[in-house]
C-alpha positions as CSV (number, residue, x, y, z in Angstrom):
1,M,-18.6,64.1,-36.5
2,E,-16.4,61.9,-34.3
3,V,-13.3,63.0,-36.2
4,I,-14.2,66.7,-36.0
5,W,-14.6,66.5,-32.2
6,F,-11.4,64.5,-31.9
7,V,-9.5,67.2,-33.8
8,L,-11.2,69.9,-31.7
9,F,-10.3,68.1,-28.5
10,A,-6.7,67.7,-29.7
11,V,-6.5,71.4,-30.5
12,L,-7.9,72.4,-27.1
13,L,-5.5,70.2,-25.1
14,A,-2.5,71.2,-27.2
15,G,-3.5,74.8,-26.8
16,Y,-3.7,74.5,-23.1
17,F,-0.2,73.0,-22.9
18,A,1.2,75.7,-25.2
19,L,-0.5,78.6,-23.5
20,E,-1.0,77.7,-19.8
21,G,2.4,76.0,-20.0
22,F,4.2,79.2,-19.9
23,D,2.1,80.5,-16.9
24,L,3.1,77.3,-15.0
25,G,6.6,77.7,-16.2
26,V,6.9,81.2,-14.8
27,G,5.5,79.9,-11.5
28,L,8.1,77.2,-11.5
29,L,10.9,79.8,-12.0
30,L,9.6,82.2,-9.4
31,P,12.0,81.0,-6.7
32,L,14.9,80.8,-9.2
33,L,14.7,84.0,-11.2
34,G,12.7,86.1,-8.7
35,R,15.4,86.4,-6.1
36,T,14.1,89.9,-5.0
37,R,10.6,91.1,-4.3
38,E,10.7,93.4,-7.3
39,G,11.9,90.5,-9.5
40,R,9.0,88.3,-8.4
41,D,6.5,91.2,-8.9
42,R,7.8,91.7,-12.4
43,M,7.5,88.0,-13.2
44,V,3.9,87.8,-12.0
45,A,3.0,91.1,-13.7
46,A,4.4,89.7,-17.0
47,M,2.1,86.7,-17.0
48,A,-0.9,88.2,-15.2
49,P,-2.8,89.4,-18.2
50,Y,-2.8,85.9,-19.8
51,V,-3.7,83.7,-16.8
52,L,-7.5,83.8,-17.0
53,A,-7.6,83.6,-20.8
54,N,-5.3,80.6,-20.7
55,E,-7.3,78.8,-18.1
56,V,-10.3,78.9,-20.4
57,W,-8.6,76.3,-22.5
58,L,-8.6,73.9,-19.5
59,V,-12.3,74.5,-18.9
60,A,-12.9,73.8,-22.6
61,V,-10.8,70.6,-22.4
62,A,-12.8,69.3,-19.4
63,G,-16.1,70.2,-20.9
64,T,-15.3,68.5,-24.2
65,M,-14.1,65.3,-22.4
66,F,-17.2,65.1,-20.2
67,G,-19.5,65.7,-23.2
68,V,-17.8,63.9,-26.0
69,Y,-15.9,61.1,-24.2
70,P,-18.0,60.0,-21.2
71,L,-16.2,56.7,-20.9
72,L,-12.9,58.6,-20.7
73,E,-14.3,60.8,-18.0
74,G,-15.1,57.7,-15.9
75,E,-11.6,56.3,-16.4
76,V,-9.9,59.5,-15.4
77,L,-12.1,60.2,-12.3
78,F,-12.1,56.6,-11.1
79,K,-8.6,55.3,-11.8
80,L,-6.7,58.6,-11.4
81,Y,-8.7,60.0,-8.5
82,P,-5.8,60.7,-6.2
83,L,-3.9,62.4,-9.0
84,V,-6.9,64.4,-10.1
85,V,-7.5,65.6,-6.5
86,A,-3.8,66.6,-6.2
87,M,-3.9,68.5,-9.4
88,L,-7.1,70.3,-8.4
89,L,-5.5,71.3,-5.1
90,S,-2.4,72.5,-6.9
91,W,-4.6,74.6,-9.3
92,I,-6.4,76.2,-6.4
93,L,-3.2,76.9,-4.5
94,R,-1.5,78.4,-7.6
95,D,-4.5,80.7,-8.3
96,A,-4.9,81.6,-4.7
97,G,-1.3,82.7,-4.6
98,L,-1.8,84.9,-7.6
99,W,-4.9,86.5,-6.1
100,F,-3.8,86.9,-2.5
101,R,0.0,87.8,-2.8
102,R,-0.7,91.5,-3.1
103,R,-3.6,91.8,-0.6
104,L,-1.2,92.5,2.2
105,D,2.3,94.0,2.1
106,G,4.1,91.9,4.7
107,F,7.2,90.0,3.8
108,R,6.0,86.7,5.2
109,W,2.6,87.1,3.5
110,R,4.2,87.7,0.1
111,G,6.7,84.9,0.7
112,F,4.0,82.4,1.6
113,W,1.8,83.1,-1.4
114,D,4.8,83.2,-3.8
115,A,5.7,79.8,-2.5
116,M,2.1,78.6,-3.1
117,I,2.4,79.8,-6.7
118,A,5.6,77.8,-7.2
119,F,4.3,74.7,-5.4
120,G,1.0,74.8,-7.3
121,S,2.7,75.2,-10.6
122,L,5.0,72.2,-9.8
123,G,2.0,70.1,-8.8
124,L,0.1,70.8,-12.0
125,S,3.1,70.4,-14.3
126,F,4.2,67.1,-12.7
127,G,0.7,65.9,-12.5
128,W,0.1,66.4,-16.2
129,G,3.1,64.3,-17.1
130,M,1.8,61.5,-14.9
131,A,-1.7,61.8,-16.3
132,I,-0.3,61.6,-19.8
133,H,1.5,58.4,-19.0
134,A,-1.6,56.9,-17.4
135,A,-3.7,57.7,-20.5
136,A,-1.0,56.4,-22.9
137,T,-1.0,53.0,-21.0
138,G,-4.8,52.8,-21.0
139,F,-5.1,53.5,-17.2
140,A,-3.9,49.9,-16.6
141,G,-1.0,50.5,-14.3
142,P,-0.6,52.2,-10.9
143,V,-1.0,56.0,-10.6
144,V,2.6,56.4,-9.5
145,H,4.8,54.6,-12.0
146,P,8.5,55.2,-12.6
147,V,7.9,56.1,-16.3
148,G,5.1,58.4,-15.2
149,V,7.3,60.1,-12.7
150,M,10.0,60.5,-15.4
151,L,7.4,62.0,-17.8
152,G,6.2,64.3,-15.1
153,A,9.8,65.6,-14.7
154,V,10.0,66.0,-18.5
155,V,6.8,68.0,-18.7
156,T,7.9,70.2,-15.8
157,L,11.2,71.0,-17.5
158,L,9.4,71.7,-20.8
159,F,7.0,74.1,-19.0
160,A,9.9,75.8,-17.2
161,F,11.8,76.3,-20.4
162,H,8.6,77.7,-22.0
163,G,8.1,80.0,-19.1
164,W,11.7,81.3,-19.4
165,T,11.2,81.9,-23.1
166,F,8.0,83.7,-22.4
167,L,9.7,86.0,-19.9
168,A,12.5,86.7,-22.4
169,W,9.9,87.6,-25.0
170,R,7.5,89.6,-22.7
171,A,10.2,91.6,-20.9
172,P,13.4,91.6,-23.1
173,G,16.5,91.9,-21.1
174,V,14.8,92.2,-17.7
175,F,15.6,88.6,-16.8
176,G,18.9,88.3,-18.6
177,A,17.7,87.3,-22.1
178,S,15.7,88.3,-25.1
179,R,13.7,86.1,-27.4
180,S,11.5,86.7,-30.4
181,G,7.9,85.8,-30.9
182,R,9.0,82.9,-33.2
183,A,11.1,81.4,-30.4
184,L,8.1,81.6,-28.0
185,A,5.9,79.9,-30.6
186,V,8.5,77.1,-31.0
187,S,8.8,76.6,-27.3
188,G,5.0,76.4,-27.1
189,V,4.9,73.7,-29.8
190,V,7.5,71.8,-27.9
191,A,5.6,72.1,-24.7
192,A,2.5,70.7,-26.4
193,V,4.3,67.6,-27.9
194,P,3.5,65.3,-25.0
195,A,-0.2,66.1,-25.2
196,V,-0.3,65.6,-28.9
197,G,1.6,62.4,-28.7
198,V,-0.7,60.7,-26.2
199,L,-3.8,61.8,-28.2
200,V,-2.4,60.3,-31.4
201,G,-1.8,57.1,-29.6
202,A,-5.3,57.2,-28.1
203,M,-7.1,58.1,-31.3
204,P,-8.6,54.7,-32.0
205,Y,-10.0,54.4,-28.5
206,L,-11.4,57.9,-28.5
207,L,-13.1,57.5,-31.9
208,A,-14.6,54.2,-30.9
209,N,-15.9,55.5,-27.6
210,S,-17.3,58.9,-28.6
211,A,-20.7,59.9,-27.5
212,P,-23.6,59.0,-29.8
213,A,-24.0,60.9,-33.0
214,A,-27.2,62.7,-31.7
215,T,-25.3,64.0,-28.7
216,L,-22.4,65.2,-30.8
217,N,-24.8,67.0,-33.1
218,V,-26.4,68.8,-30.1
219,L,-23.0,69.7,-28.7
220,S,-21.9,71.1,-32.1
221,V,-24.9,73.4,-32.1
222,M,-24.4,74.5,-28.5
223,V,-20.6,74.8,-28.4
224,L,-19.0,75.4,-31.8
225,P,-20.6,78.9,-32.3
226,F,-18.6,80.1,-29.2
227,A,-15.3,79.0,-30.6
228,P,-14.7,82.3,-32.6
229,I,-15.4,84.2,-29.4
230,I,-12.7,82.3,-27.5
231,L,-10.2,82.7,-30.3
232,G,-11.1,86.4,-30.6
233,A,-10.5,87.0,-26.9
234,Q,-7.1,85.3,-27.1
235,V,-6.1,87.5,-30.1
236,W,-7.2,90.6,-28.2
237,V,-5.2,89.6,-25.1
238,W,-2.0,88.9,-27.1
239,R,-2.3,92.1,-29.1
240,T,-3.1,94.3,-26.1
241,F,-0.3,93.0,-23.9
242,R,2.4,92.4,-26.4
243,P,6.0,93.4,-25.6
244,G,6.6,97.1,-25.4
245,K,3.5,97.8,-23.4
246,D,4.1,99.6,-20.1
247,A,2.1,97.0,-18.2
248,V,4.9,94.5,-18.4
249,L,6.9,96.4,-15.8
250,L,4.0,97.8,-13.8
251,P,2.4,96.1,-10.8
252,S,-0.7,94.1,-11.9
253,F,-3.8,93.2,-10.1
254,F,-2.0,90.0,-9.1
């Protein structure tokens, strides 16, 4: 049962990086590609249908970590407390920007919340790289480490490239390029490589420090039946808002 939950945890974390990675990447590129108000609206509209569905993966990752790896939860919350708080604030700012940017029509209002989307996306992307370094080193070093900062930059660049590939797939030609679904899948796999790499290195620790078998059995009964629902929702979103749909160029709720 420990192996099954480890594989599930790995799939969830890799799925988050591959899916939410392009949302964060689009946010990172907002000041660069969205040089006009219309351009920024199109960028946000392109990713808007996917945002909430992609964030479900993060909720699933957190729930799995808290339930299956309680010792890891303590390590993360205690030793990475400043980083966790910074990432939570970045998440709140990014989502607040998405929700509030269209509530008023003023130039300064839009500009402020668009900046919050970019800033929050940067904080989350960079924070994930630093968190991965901390996990790979067993949470033994300082939160801010030169290698962690470098890895934060790498993850940020990977997400930005993934976001650019997503825009080129979702709205071919609108942002100066066109990419196929296969190219988007490849960029998603590349974006997930750091997460998969740290999990492979941490596999012995996670397997040795899993929750008791009785707890895992209860979690399996409570959680696993909902996995098909989550996957089905993802399939519906991707089929409904695939390229060619008019929604890609129309203003969204965001």
